[in-house]
C-alpha positions as CSV (number, residue, x, y, z in Angstrom):
1,M,17.6,16.2,-7.2
2,Y,14.0,16.1,-5.9
3,A,11.0,18.4,-5.9
4,E,9.8,20.2,-2.8
5,T,6.9,18.7,-1.0
6,G,5.0,21.9,-0.5
7,S,3.2,21.6,-3.8
8,R,-0.4,20.5,-4.3
9,F,0.7,17.5,-6.3
10,Y,2.5,15.9,-3.3
11,A,-0.6,16.6,-1.1
12,Y,-2.8,14.7,-3.7
13,L,-0.3,11.8,-3.8
14,L,-0.2,11.7,0.0
15,A,-4.0,11.6,0.3
16,G,-4.1,8.9,-2.3
17,V,-1.7,6.7,-0.4
18,T,-3.6,7.2,2.9
19,I,-7.0,6.4,1.3
20,V,-5.7,3.2,-0.4
21,V,-4.1,2.0,2.8
22,I,-7.3,2.5,4.9
23,L,-9.5,0.8,2.3
24,S,-7.1,-2.0,1.9
25,G,-7.2,-2.7,5.7
26,I,-11.0,-3.1,5.5
27,G,-11.1,-5.1,2.2
28,A,-8.3,-7.5,3.1
29,S,-10.2,-8.8,6.1
30,K,-12.5,-10.7,3.6
31,G,-11.1,-13.9,2.1
32,V,-11.9,-14.3,-1.6
33,M,-11.8,-17.4,-3.9
34,I,-11.4,-16.8,-7.6
35,G,-11.3,-20.3,-9.1
36,P,-8.4,-22.1,-7.4
37,V,-6.8,-18.8,-6.3
38,I,-7.1,-17.6,-2.7
39,T,-6.9,-13.9,-2.3
40,D,-8.6,-11.1,-0.3
41,G,-11.1,-8.3,-0.9
42,A,-8.3,-5.7,-1.3
43,F,-6.3,-7.4,-4.1
44,F,-7.3,-4.8,-6.7
45,L,-6.4,-1.9,-4.4
46,F,-3.0,-2.5,-2.8
47,P,-0.8,-2.3,-5.9
48,L,-1.8,1.3,-6.1
49,A,0.0,2.0,-2.9
50,Y,3.3,0.9,-4.4
51,I,2.7,2.8,-7.6
52,L,2.1,6.0,-5.7
53,G,5.1,5.2,-3.5
54,D,7.3,4.9,-6.6
55,V,6.1,8.2,-7.9
56,I,6.7,9.9,-4.6
57,T,10.2,8.5,-4.2
58,E,11.3,9.3,-7.7
59,V,10.0,12.9,-7.7
60,Y,10.1,14.0,-4.1
61,G,12.8,11.7,-2.6
62,P,13.0,9.0,0.1
63,N,12.3,11.3,3.0
64,A,9.0,12.4,1.4
65,A,8.2,8.7,0.8
66,R,8.9,7.9,4.4
67,R,6.5,10.7,5.5
68,A,3.8,9.2,3.3
69,I,4.3,5.8,4.8
70,I,4.1,7.2,8.3
71,A,0.9,9.2,7.4
72,G,-0.6,6.0,6.1
73,F,0.3,4.2,9.3
74,V,-1.2,6.9,11.5
75,A,-4.4,7.0,9.5
76,N,-4.8,3.2,9.5
77,V,-4.2,2.9,13.3
78,T,-6.6,5.7,13.9
79,S,-9.2,4.0,11.8
80,V,-8.8,0.8,13.8
81,G,-9.3,2.7,17.0
82,V,-12.5,4.3,15.6
83,Y,-13.8,0.9,14.5
84,Q,-13.3,-0.5,18.0
85,L,-15.0,2.5,19.5
86,I,-18.0,2.0,17.2
87,I,-18.2,-1.7,18.2
88,V,-18.2,-1.1,22.0
89,L,-20.7,1.8,22.0
90,P,-24.1,0.5,23.3
91,G,-26.5,-0.2,20.5
92,F,-30.2,-0.9,20.2
93,T,-31.4,-4.1,21.8
94,D,-34.1,-5.0,19.3
95,D,-33.5,-7.8,16.8
96,Y,-32.2,-5.4,14.1
97,G,-29.9,-3.7,16.5
98,V,-28.5,-7.0,17.7
99,A,-28.0,-8.2,14.2
100,K,-26.2,-5.0,13.2
101,Q,-24.0,-5.2,16.2
102,H,-23.0,-8.8,15.3
103,A,-22.4,-7.8,11.7
104,L,-20.1,-4.9,12.8
105,E,-18.2,-7.2,15.2
106,T,-17.7,-9.8,12.4
107,A,-16.8,-7.3,9.7
108,L,-14.7,-4.7,11.6
109,G,-13.5,-6.8,14.6
110,P,-10.7,-8.6,12.7
111,V,-9.5,-5.5,10.9
112,W,-6.9,-4.7,13.6
113,Q,-5.0,-7.9,12.7
114,V,-5.2,-7.2,9.0
115,V,-4.0,-3.6,9.7
116,L,-1.2,-4.9,11.8
117,A,-0.2,-7.2,9.0
118,G,-0.4,-4.4,6.5
119,L,1.7,-2.1,8.7
120,L,4.4,-4.6,9.1
121,G,4.4,-5.7,5.5
122,Y,4.1,-2.3,4.0
123,A,6.8,-0.9,6.3
124,A,9.2,-3.6,5.3
125,G,8.2,-3.7,1.6
126,Q,7.8,0.0,0.9
127,S,11.0,0.8,2.8
128,L,12.9,-1.6,0.6
129,N,11.1,-0.4,-2.5
130,S,12.0,3.3,-1.7
131,L,15.6,2.3,-0.8
132,T,16.0,0.5,-4.2
133,M,14.6,3.5,-6.1
134,W,16.8,5.9,-4.2
135,L,20.0,3.8,-4.7
136,G,19.2,3.5,-8.4
137,K,18.7,7.2,-8.9
138,R,21.8,8.0,-6.8
139,R,23.8,5.8,-9.1
140,H,22.2,6.6,-12.5
141,G,20.6,10.0,-12.0
142,E,17.8,10.6,-14.5
143,R,18.6,7.5,-16.5
144,G,17.3,4.0,-16.0
145,L,13.9,4.9,-14.6
146,L,12.2,1.7,-15.8
147,G,15.0,-0.4,-14.4
148,R,14.6,1.2,-11.0
149,L,10.8,0.7,-11.1
150,A,11.2,-3.0,-12.0
151,G,13.8,-3.8,-9.4
152,A,12.1,-1.9,-6.6
153,T,8.7,-3.4,-7.4
154,G,9.9,-7.1,-7.3
155,L,11.9,-6.8,-4.0
156,G,9.3,-4.6,-2.2
157,E,6.3,-6.7,-3.2
158,A,8.0,-10.0,-2.3
159,V,8.9,-8.9,1.3
160,D,5.5,-7.2,1.8
161,T,3.5,-10.2,0.6
162,I,5.3,-12.7,2.7
163,V,5.0,-10.6,5.9
164,F,1.4,-9.6,5.3
165,C,0.1,-13.0,4.4
166,T,1.8,-14.6,7.4
167,V,0.4,-12.2,10.0
168,A,-3.1,-11.8,8.4
169,A,-3.8,-15.4,7.6
170,T,-5.9,-16.4,10.6
171,A,-8.0,-13.2,10.4
172,I,-8.9,-13.9,6.8
173,G,-9.7,-17.5,7.5
174,I,-6.6,-19.3,6.2
175,S,-5.8,-22.3,8.4
176,T,-3.4,-24.6,6.4
177,I,0.1,-24.3,5.0
178,G,-1.3,-25.0,1.5
179,Q,-3.8,-22.2,1.7
180,W,-1.1,-19.8,3.0
181,A,1.3,-20.8,0.1
182,N,-1.6,-20.3,-2.4
183,Y,-2.5,-16.9,-0.9
184,T,1.2,-15.7,-0.8
185,F,2.3,-17.0,-4.2
186,F,-0.7,-15.7,-6.2
187,G,-0.8,-12.4,-4.2
188,F,2.8,-11.7,-5.1
189,L,2.3,-12.8,-8.7
190,Y,-0.7,-10.6,-9.1
191,K,0.8,-7.5,-7.6
192,V,4.0,-7.8,-9.7
193,I,2.1,-8.4,-12.9
194,V,-0.2,-5.4,-12.3
195,Q,2.7,-3.1,-11.5
196,Y,4.8,-4.3,-14.4
197,A,1.8,-3.9,-16.7
198,V,1.3,-0.3,-15.7
199,M,5.0,0.6,-15.4
200,P,5.0,2.5,-18.7
201,L,2.1,4.6,-17.4
202,T,3.9,5.1,-14.1
203,A,7.0,6.2,-15.8
204,L,5.0,8.6,-18.0
205,A,3.2,10.0,-14.9
206,I,6.6,10.5,-13.2
207,R,8.1,12.3,-16.2
208,R,5.1,14.6,-16.5
209,L,5.1,15.3,-12.8
210,K,8.8,16.3,-13.0
211,V,7.9,18.8,-15.7
212,A,4.9,20.1,-13.8
213,E,6.9,20.7,-10.6
214,P,8.7,24.1,-10.8
215,S,11.1,23.2,-7.9
216,Y,12.2,20.0,-9.7
217,Q,12.8,21.9,-13.0
218,A,14.7,24.6,-11.2
219,R,17.1,22.1,-9.6
220,L,17.4,20.2,-12.8
221,H,18.6,23.3,-14.7
222,R,21.0,24.2,-11.9
223,A,22.6,20.7,-12.0
């Protein structure tokens, strides 16, 4: 049983997924070094996309999660098109205008590759994540929420991280196998740790959202 997607809560979650995906595309184009760890400028953002995806899948179902993924894709691709249009528009020819044009080309130019990597990784990872959540709920019903969250997170993040890091590596500035392995391993480890750490809060949010959604409660009482 799932809630209907016509409520304001689903709209808020959908907007949240879209915002996180767009900002991640920009932030991930910057390589970041924290001690010996190689990461990118969106490392603190992207786990939110999976947390929101878990909530949507559990409360509103896999079809609603799929629509959220598609909405994020469309918004991200549209953003890349806008960035490219901004870059090709004729700018001022003074020193400041030339410097700004160069900065825009450097900052926004590689975003398309990062967005492509994000689309491929997120499509594969979030689809597997949602499928795992759906299969678990189909088998266990309302029981075993934390188990569904844990299993879905590990599988989804592993696939997502490998695909994303492979496609985005050159845009970020990664040029060796060792750098790629560092980036991929610590990226996966960080995302999983964050999501596992906030899993009790995610489960609490899901339970409260189920109570707040009238359509979910109506279907629960009819079951």
